[in-house]
Each structure stands twice: as C-alpha cells, then as structure tokens.
LOBADREN-991896 format. One record per residue (C-alpha): residue number from 1; x, y, z. Coordinates in steps of 0.1 Angstrom, whole numbers, m for minus. Example, Ala and Ser with C-alpha at 12.3 -4.5 7.8 and 13.67 -1.06 7.14 Angstrom:
<dokes>
resi / xx / yy / zz
1 / 123 / m45 / 78
2 / 137 / m11 / 71
</dokes>
This chain:
<dokes>
resi / xx / yy / zz
1 / m155 / m112 / 94
2 / m156 / m140 / 68
3 / m163 / m175 / 80
4 / m153 / m205 / 59
5 / m179 / m232 / 51
6 / m164 / m256 / 77
7 / m167 / m230 / 105
8 / m202 / m220 / 95
9 / m213 / m257 / 96
10 / m196 / m261 / 130
11 / m214 / m231 / 145
12 / m248 / m242 / 130
13 / m242 / m277 / 145
14 / m234 / m262 / 179
15 / m265 / m241 / 178
16 / m287 / m270 / 168
17 / m272 / m293 / 195
18 / m277 / m266 / 221
19 / m313 / m261 / 211
20 / m319 / m299 / 212
21 / m302 / m301 / 246
22 / m323 / m272 / 259
23 / m355 / m289 / 248
24 / m345 / m323 / 262
25 / m335 / m306 / 295
26 / m368 / m288 / 297
27 / m387 / m321 / 290
28 / m366 / m340 / 316
29 / m373 / m313 / 343
30 / m410 / m314 / 335
31 / m410 / m352 / 339
32 / m390 / m356 / 371
33 / m402 / m326 / 389
34 / m423 / m333 / 420
35 / m442 / m305 / 438
36 / m435 / m301 / 475
37 / m458 / m320 / 499
38 / m491 / m303 / 501
39 / m488 / m284 / 468
40 / m505 / m293 / 436
41 / m483 / m308 / 408
42 / m479 / m283 / 379
43 / m502 / m289 / 350
44 / m490 / m291 / 314
45 / m503 / m256 / 307
46 / m482 / m244 / 336
47 / m451 / m260 / 323
48 / m458 / m246 / 288
49 / m463 / m211 / 301
50 / m431 / m213 / 322
51 / m410 / m228 / 295
52 / m425 / m204 / 270
53 / m413 / m175 / 292
54 / m378 / m190 / 294
55 / m377 / m196 / 257
56 / m387 / m160 / 251
57 / m358 / m148 / 272
58 / m334 / m171 / 254
59 / m347 / m161 / 220
60 / m344 / m124 / 230
61 / m308 / m130 / 241
62 / m301 / m149 / 209
63 / m316 / m121 / 188
64 / m295 / m95 / 207
65 / m264 / m115 / 202
66 / m272 / m120 / 165
67 / m278 / m82 / 161
68 / m245 / m74 / 178
69 / m226 / m99 / 157
70 / m242 / m85 / 125
71 / m233 / m49 / 135
72 / m197 / m59 / 142
73 / m196 / m78 / 109
74 / m209 / m48 / 90
75 / m184 / m25 / 106
76 / m156 / m49 / 97
77 / m168 / m51 / 62
78 / m170 / m13 / 59
79 / m135 / m9 / 73
80 / m122 / m35 / 48
81 / m140 / m17 / 19
82 / m125 / 16 / 30
83 / m90 / 1 / 32
84 / m94 / m15 / m2
85 / m106 / 18 / m17
86 / m77 / 37 / m2
87 / m53 / 10 / m16
88 / m69 / 13 / m50
89 / m66 / 51 / m50
90 / m30 / 49 / m38
91 / m22 / 25 / m66
92 / m39 / 47 / m91
93 / m17 / 76 / m80
94 / 14 / 56 / m88
95 / 5 / 48 / m124
96 / 18 / 81 / m138
97 / 50 / 82 / m117
98 / 58 / 46 / m125
99 / 58 / 55 / m162
100 / 86 / 81 / m157
101 / 119 / 64 / m165
102 / 156 / 74 / m167
103 / 182 / 58 / m189
104 / 216 / 46 / m176
105 / 241 / 74 / m177
106 / 261 / 78 / m209
107 / 297 / 86 / m202
108 / 318 / 111 / m223
109 / 354 / 101 / m216
110 / 383 / 124 / m211
111 / 407 / 96 / m212
112 / 406 / 58 / m204
113 / 396 / 62 / m168
114 / 382 / 98 / m166
115 / 349 / 112 / m177
116 / 342 / 149 / m182
117 / 305 / 147 / m190
118 / 275 / 124 / m182
119 / 242 / 124 / m200
120 / 209 / 110 / m187
121 / 176 / 109 / m207
122 / 143 / 110 / m188
123 / 112 / 98 / m206
124 / 76 / 103 / m195
125 / 53 / 75 / m208
126 / 25 / 86 / m185
127 / m8 / 103 / m196
128 / 0 / 136 / m180
129 / 30 / 160 / m181
130 / 55 / 162 / m152
131 / 69 / 194 / m140
132 / 102 / 207 / m125
133 / 122 / 176 / m132
134 / 155 / 173 / m113
135 / 182 / 146 / m119
136 / 210 / 136 / m96
137 / 236 / 112 / m107
138 / 263 / 94 / m87
139 / 285 / 72 / m108
140 / 299 / 52 / m80
141 / 299 / 53 / m41
142 / 318 / 84 / m29
143 / 317 / 101 / m63
144 / 308 / 137 / m67
145 / 271 / 142 / m76
146 / 262 / 155 / m109
147 / 230 / 175 / m113
148 / 219 / 195 / m142
149 / 193 / 223 / m137
150 / 157 / 212 / m138
151 / 136 / 208 / m169
152 / 104 / 229 / m165
153 / 82 / 202 / m181
154 / 84 / 169 / m198
155 / 53 / 162 / m220
156 / 32 / 130 / m216
157 / 31 / 100 / m239
158 / 68 / 94 / m246
159 / 80 / 130 / m240
160 / 117 / 132 / m231
161 / 144 / 155 / m220
162 / 182 / 150 / m221
163 / 202 / 161 / m191
164 / 239 / 166 / m194
165 / 263 / 173 / m165
166 / 300 / 181 / m167
167 / 329 / 191 / m146
168 / 344 / 225 / m150
169 / 376 / 218 / m133
170 / 389 / 183 / m134
171 / 373 / 153 / m151
172 / 359 / 127 / m127
173 / 382 / 98 / m121
174 / 365 / 64 / m125
175 / 374 / 34 / m104
176 / 381 / 13 / m135
177 / 378 / 15 / m173
178 / 346 / m6 / m177
179 / 322 / 21 / m188
180 / 292 / m3 / m192
181 / 295 / m16 / m157
182 / 299 / 19 / m142
183 / 269 / 31 / m162
184 / 246 / 2 / m152
185 / 256 / 5 / m115
186 / 253 / 43 / m113
187 / 227 / 58 / m90
188 / 202 / 81 / m107
189 / 175 / 98 / m87
190 / 147 / 118 / m101
191 / 126 / 145 / m84
192 / 95 / 158 / m101
193 / 60 / 171 / m96
194 / 29 / 156 / m112
195 / 1 / 176 / m129
196 / m19 / 174 / m96
197 / 9 / 192 / m77
198 / 22 / 161 / m58
199 / 59 / 158 / m55
200 / 77 / 125 / m62
201 / 112 / 110 / m58
202 / 122 / 80 / m78
203 / 154 / 61 / m83
204 / 164 / 46 / m116
205 / 152 / 11 / m109
206 / 130 / 18 / m79
207 / 94 / 26 / m71
208 / 82 / 62 / m68
209 / 76 / 76 / m34
210 / 57 / 108 / m24
211 / 77 / 137 / m11
212 / 65 / 170 / 3
213 / 91 / 190 / m16
214 / 103 / 175 / m49
215 / 137 / 192 / m47
216 / 170 / 173 / m42
217 / 192 / 181 / m12
218 / 223 / 204 / m16
219 / 249 / 189 / m39
220 / 279 / 169 / m27
221 / 311 / 179 / m42
222 / 323 / 211 / m59
223 / 333 / 218 / m95
224 / 300 / 208 / m113
225 / 285 / 225 / m143
226 / 255 / 212 / m162
227 / 229 / 219 / m188
228 / 195 / 204 / m196
229 / 187 / 195 / m231
</dokes>
C-alpha cells in the first residue's frame, strides 16, 4: 500500500490533532472534576497515575494498530513483488517466440486468377532453435488451407526454412487478380516448440501464445500437397 505525500501529511495531521485533543480533554477533565461530597479531591499524582494508565492503553492500541498496518503493508508489497516477478518471467519467455517471423505468402500463379503453389519463409531471429515448425496458410476467408509438413528444426540467429504448399488437383481460384493484396491479407499461422519444450502458436502479425500441443488442427479442404524447403 503506497500513500502519496498529501495523504501521509493528512494522516499525520489527524494523528497530531487527535493527540492534542486527547491531552486537552484530559486536562479539562482534571480541572472541572469535583469529587462527590464527603470524598477527597484527587491529587495531581492521582490524576497523573490515572491518565498515565489510560495513555498506556491508548499507546498499546496504537502500537497494535501500527503493527497490523505494517504487516498488511508488507504482505501487499510481497504480493506486488511476486506479481512483478511473474510478469517479468512471462515477458522473458516471450522474447524468443516474438523473434520468430513469417513472410507474406509468395503466390505461384497458374493463370491470372489461379495459384497452384504458395511459399512462406519462416525466420528465427531468437537466440535458441525452434523445433517441429508447422505452417498453415489461408489465402482468403473460406479458402482451402495449405500446410506443408513440419520442419524439424530452424536454427537460431537468422536461421530460416522455406515452406511450399501446392494443390495436386486443381489450382486454387483467387477472388481477384491483385496478388499483392491477397498475399498481404493472407492468414499465416505458425506452430512450434521452443528449446525448453514449450509449445507456441503465432499468427503472422500477432503475439505468440502458449499452447499445450504445438500441432495445428486437421486441415480444411482436400487436394493439398506440400513440401518443406
């Protein structure tokens, strides 16, 4: 629990005013008090002893409150430190996967509006190799997915592998002839495992996310053949 300077000053002021009020109240009671008829008026030493006992109780309660506040404060600080450490570790885990990138697909045209092959290059700029790399390409919504077989490993520090997927039967029909637009808007999803054994899924322009099994789901659409280069 962090208090800003204004709040701390406010609390200190309240404590000081409460203390002054307590002292003044004690003094006022001592002055105006009159013993019942037939009893001796309390002496100064009596008042001092009585108020000292009360002050001791108040001080004890204040000390207990301060100890409880300090314990709560320390627990909150420990929780915050653990949360920050966990966040730092999670961010450190993302460094390598963030450095794995895929290019826009390259289309090999059969005719003006049909493609018979698509190539994607995956580069690993991270410090450690990545294993069992899968690529899934969808050129446009509703298109058959293209997925070459996985590469066993892509080395670190600018290592790369080229994945080529083609159609055995009929070339894929494109919605229009703008190859650049189709390439830039295509969906490319990577699945891979890092050197520590953690599985990852990453889209072409997205952030990596942990997955339990770094394997793509079954393909959508028949008639695909592919090779990894």
